[in-house]
C-alpha positions in Angstrom: -13.9 6.3 6.8 -15.7 6.2 10.1 -17.4 2.9 8.9 -13.9 1.4 8.2 -12.7 2.3 11.6 -15.8 1.0 13.2 -15.4 -2.3 11.3 -11.8 -2.8 12.2 -12.6 -1.8 15.8 -15.5 -4.2 16.0 -13.4 -7.0 14.7 -10.5 -6.0 17.0 -8.1 -5.5 13.9 -5.2 -3.2 13.6 -3.9 -1.9 10.2 -0.6 -0.7 9.1 0.5 0.7 5.7 3.6 1.1 3.7 3.1 3.6 0.7 5.3 4.7 -2.2 3.6 6.4 -5.0 0.7 7.5 -2.8 3.0 9.4 -0.5 1.0 9.0 2.7 -2.5 9.5 1.1 -3.9 6.3 2.3 -2.6 6.7 5.8 -4.0 10.3 5.9 -7.4 9.2 4.7 -7.6 6.8 7.5 -6.1 8.9 10.3 -8.2 11.9 9.3 -11.3 10.1 10.7 -12.1 10.1 14.5 -11.3 6.9 16.3 -8.5 6.0 13.9 -6.1 5.7 17.0 -7.9 2.5 18.0 -7.2 0.7 14.7 -4.2 2.5 12.9 -1.0 1.0 14.0 1.8 2.3 11.6 2.2 4.2 8.4 5.4 4.4 6.4 6.1 6.3 3.3 8.9 4.3 1.7 9.3 6.4 -1.5 12.8 5.8 -2.5 14.4 2.3 -3.2 16.8 2.8 -0.4 13.8 3.4 2.0 12.3 0.2 0.8 15.6 -1.7 1.3 16.7 -0.1 4.7 13.3 0.3 6.4 11.1 -2.6 4.9 14.1 -4.8 4.4 13.1 -5.4 0.7 16.0 -7.4 -0.8 18.0 -5.1 -3.1 18.1 -7.9 -5.6 14.3 -7.9 -5.9 14.5 -4.2 -6.8 17.5 -4.7 -9.2 15.9 -7.6 -11.0 12.2 -6.7 -11.0 12.1 -3.0 -10.2 10.4 -1.1 -7.4 7.2 -1.2 -9.2 6.6 -5.0 -9.5 4.6 -7.7 -7.9 7.7 -9.1 -6.2 8.6 -5.7 -4.6 5.0 -5.1 -3.4 4.9 -8.7 -2.1 8.2 -8.1 0.0 6.9 -4.6 1.1 3.6 -6.1 2.6 5.3 -9.3 4.1 8.1 -7.4 5.7 5.6 -4.6 6.9 3.7 -7.3 8.8 6.8 -8.5 10.6 7.7 -4.8 11.6 4.2 -3.8 12.7 2.5 -6.9 13.8 -0.8 -5.5 12.6 -3.5 -7.9 11.7 -4.0 -6.2 8.2 -1.1 -4.8 6.2 -1.3 -2.9 3.0 1.6 -2.0 0.6 1.5 0.3 -2.4 4.0 0.9 -5.2 3.5 2.3 -8.6 4.1 5.0 -11.1 1.8 8.1 -10.5 3.2 10.1 -13.4 2.9 12.1 -15.4 6.5 11.2 -16.1 8.4 7.9 -15.3 6.5 5.5 -17.3 7.8 3.0 -20.0 6.1 0.7 -22.4 6.5 -2.2 -19.9 5.5 -0.1 -16.9 3.3 2.7 -18.0 2.1 5.6 -15.9 -0.9 4.4 -13.9 0.5 1.0 -13.1 0.2 0.3 -9.4 0.5 -2.7 -7.3 -1.4 -3.0 -4.0 -0.5 -5.8 -1.6 -2.8 -6.9 1.2 -1.9 -9.2 4.1 -4.3 -10.6 6.6 -3.0 -13.5 8.8 -0.7 -15.7 6.6 -2.6 -14.7 3.3 -1.0 -12.2 0.9 -2.6 -11.0 -2.2 -0.9 -8.6 -4.6 -3.2 -6.7 -7.0 -2.0 -5.2 -10.2 -4.0 -2.2 -11.3 -3.6 -0.1 -14.4 -5.3 3.4 -14.0 -6.0 5.0 -17.4 -5.6 8.6 -16.1 -2.3 10.3 -16.7 -3.0 12.7 -13.9 -0.8 12.2 -10.9 -3.4 13.2 -8.1 -6.2 11.2 -10.0 -4.0 8.1 -10.0 -3.0 8.6 -6.4 -6.7 9.1 -5.3 -7.8 6.0 -7.5 -5.1 3.9 -5.8 -6.3 4.9 -2.4 -9.9 4.1 -3.3 -9.0 0.7 -4.6 -6.8 -0.1 -1.5 -9.7 0.8 0.7 -12.1 -1.4 -1.3 -9.6 -4.3 -1.0 -9.3 -3.8 2.7 -13.1 -3.8 3.0 -13.4 -7.0 1.1 -10.7 -8.8 3.2 -12.2 -7.9 6.5 -15.9 -8.4 5.8 
């Protein structure tokens, strides 16, 4: 994590995160490293639909039509987070960590990770095979960090 912090610091970038199914794990993994205060701007855990709507200003019709676990919701989360936080890099995470809550269309392990840098937004759809909640959460954090590294290199 120190490497990420050094890289963000060197490039004078700030990062903000809005998490749902990871419950703060990504924010925690970054802020647990020394020097994080130089680069970490804001971390929100918008776990409930109402938090996504009230805090991140996700349009309730997006959640009604596509669900909280959707490309559209993840896109709105990261886009609106960037307006709130003014960070150079924003990350949003929404998914189904299980072991319950999945459906055929949206199985346990389905996670969307949104990354915004500048005016570019990329939403990544991931399907983690594990049905273990903490494994899905850790795999999501690992994938999100990998995506952040790729966008800032």
